[in-house]
N, C-alpha and C positions, 0 to 999 in steps of 0.2 A: 625187618623186611616191610615194605610199604604196602598199604592196602590198595585195592583197585581204585578207591576214590581219591587217594593221594596221587597215585600215578596219573589219573585223569586230570587232577588239578595241575600237576606239573606239566603234562603234555599241553594242556590248554593254556597255561599261564605264559610260557615263553613265547609261542607264536603270537599271543595277544600283546605282549610287550613289543615284539618286533614290529608288529603292525602299528602299535601306538607311536613308537619312535619315528616310523615312516610318515605317518600322518602328521605328526608334530613338524617334522622336517619340511614336508610338502606345504603344510599350512603356513608356517613361518616364512618360507621363500615366497609364497603367493602374497602374503601380507606385506612383506618388504617391497615387492615389485609394485603393489598398488600405491603404497606411500610414495615410493620414488617417482611414479608416473604422475600422480597428483601434484607432487611438488614441482616436477619439471614443467608440466604443461599449464598448470593453473596457479602455482605459487602457494598451494594449501600446505599447512602443517596439521598435525593431529589436534591442535589447539584452535584451528580457524576453519575446520571442515564444515561445510553446510550439513543440514540434518540428514539428507539422504545418504551422504557419504559417512557421516558419523555412525549411522545404524550399521552400515556395511562393515565399518571398522571394528565395531564392537563384536559383530558376529564372527568376524575372522579371528579377532583375539580369542574368543571363546572356543574356536576350533582348534586353537593351539593349546590352550590351558586344559580343556576337558579331557583329552587323552592322557595327559599327564596325571591328573587327579584320578582317573579311573584305573590306570595301571599301577599307580602307588597303593590303591586299595587292594587290587589283586594280590600284589606281593606281601601285603600284611597278612593275607588269609591263606595264601597257598602253601601246603606243606612241601618240604623238600624231600629228596630221596634220602634212604637211610645212610647215615654216617657212622662207621664203626659199629654196626649192628643195630643202631638205634635210629628210629625215624626222627629226623629233626623237624620240629614244628616251629613255624614263625611265631615268635612270642607275642606280637601284637600288643594288646592292652591287658595281658595276664597280670594278675596281682603278683607282687614281689614273692609272697609265700609259695605261689604255684611254681615259680621259676627256681626257687630254692630247692623245693622237693624233686623237680625234674632233674636238677643238677646232681643231687644226692643219689637218685636212681642210676644215673650214668656212673657215678663214683662207685656205687655198690656193684654194678655189673662188671666194671673193670677189675675191682678187687676179687670178685668171685672167679673171674677167668684167670687171674694171675695167682690165685690162692694166697692173696695178700691178707692173712689172718690179723695183722696188726691193725689195718684200716677197717676191716670188718668188725673187729672188737670194739674199736673206737666209735663206730657208727651205731652199735647196738646198745641199748639199755641194759642195765644190770638184771632187770626182771624180764628180759626177752623171752618169749616163747614162740617157737616156730613148728610148723607141720610140714615136713618135707615131702617130696613127689611120691615117696613110697609109703606115706602115712605115718612116718615116725615123728613123735613129739620130742623136741629138743630144746634145751635151755641155751643160753648164750655160751656157757663153757663147752657143752657138748657139741654145739655147732662149730666153734672154733677148732676143737680137737679133731673132729671128723674132717674138716677142710685140711687141717695141718697134716693129718695122717693119710690124706688121700682117699679116705673113704667116700668123700664127695669130690669128684674131679669133673668139672664142667669145662668142656673145650670149645663149646660154641653156644652163644646165647643171643638170638636175634629177637629184639623186642618190638612189639607193635601194639597199636591200640592203647597206648598208655594214657590213662585218665587219672587226674588228681581231684580230690574233693577235700576242701578244708572245712572242719566243723568247729564252730565257736572260736576260731583262731588258734586253737591249742592242739588239734588232732588233724592229721592228714591221712586219708585213705587212698591208696594207690592201687589201681587195678591195670592189668596189662595181659596181653597174649604173648607167650614167649615159646620160640622154637629152640629146643635144647638138644645138644649132643654131649655125651660124656659117659662117665661111669658112677654108679652108686653101689657101694658094698660089693665091688667086683663084677657087678652086672651092667650090661649095656643100658645107658639112659638115652633114650631118643624119643621125640615126639613133641607135640604142642601142649602147652599147659596154661591155665589161667592162674596168674600170680596175684595175690593180694597181700600188700605190705601196709602196716600201720606205723605212722610216726607220731611221737608226742613231743610237743615243743617243751624245751627245758628252760629252766630260770634264766639262763644267760641268753635266751633268744634262739639258740640253735635247736636242731631236731635230732631225735634218736629213733632207731627202729625198735618198736616194742612187740610187734607181732607179725608173723608171715605165715601164709599157707599157699601150697601149690596144689592144684587139682588138674588132673589130666583131662584134656578136651576130648569129648567123644568124636569119632570120625563122622564126617558128613554122610547122610543116608546114601548118596549116590556113590560114594567111595566104598561103603560097606557092601553094596550091591555088586560092585566091580570085583571085590575080593572073594565073592562066593564062587 
């Protein structure tokens, strides 16, 4: 689920794009008309324009090019709406390692929802240690067995505020806010959690999950007051 900031960016970005296209179209039509008029009445071409017309020509050209550049930058930075439960962020100039980790996070999410223990096992390092939402410490084998036996059954996992930090090129720390529905040990699992996942780069250049921790988010003060 997208944050208010992302929603505002999307809402703002598309009208800006529409306005930019309209400005480009109008400016281009105006520029063409000016050139045709000068050619018809005075026989000028862009290469034989007097200075006063040359200045106007340049200004009109900028009026066409500037909106295109501005809106290209907007779409580099604007986040898109959630896709399959994960907010899609425009990659822009993110390093390759960041994009790799974000792709792995999406892959892990899909595996978790499908109880795909084969994929989850492949993504975890042998010395993996995790702390689940109920505070249970789990090894790789224990995690796989609990998912396989449906002791952990996640039916919805909406990820937001996903951030990646690469340390010395060999460690990646991922934090995110996750809205979860499902069951754990036969009890309902519902609410928002802070997820921290740590990846270690392997000798072959790939990444594996070595640590995970889920911490339940405290309700906002105004929501606590409403529940009293």
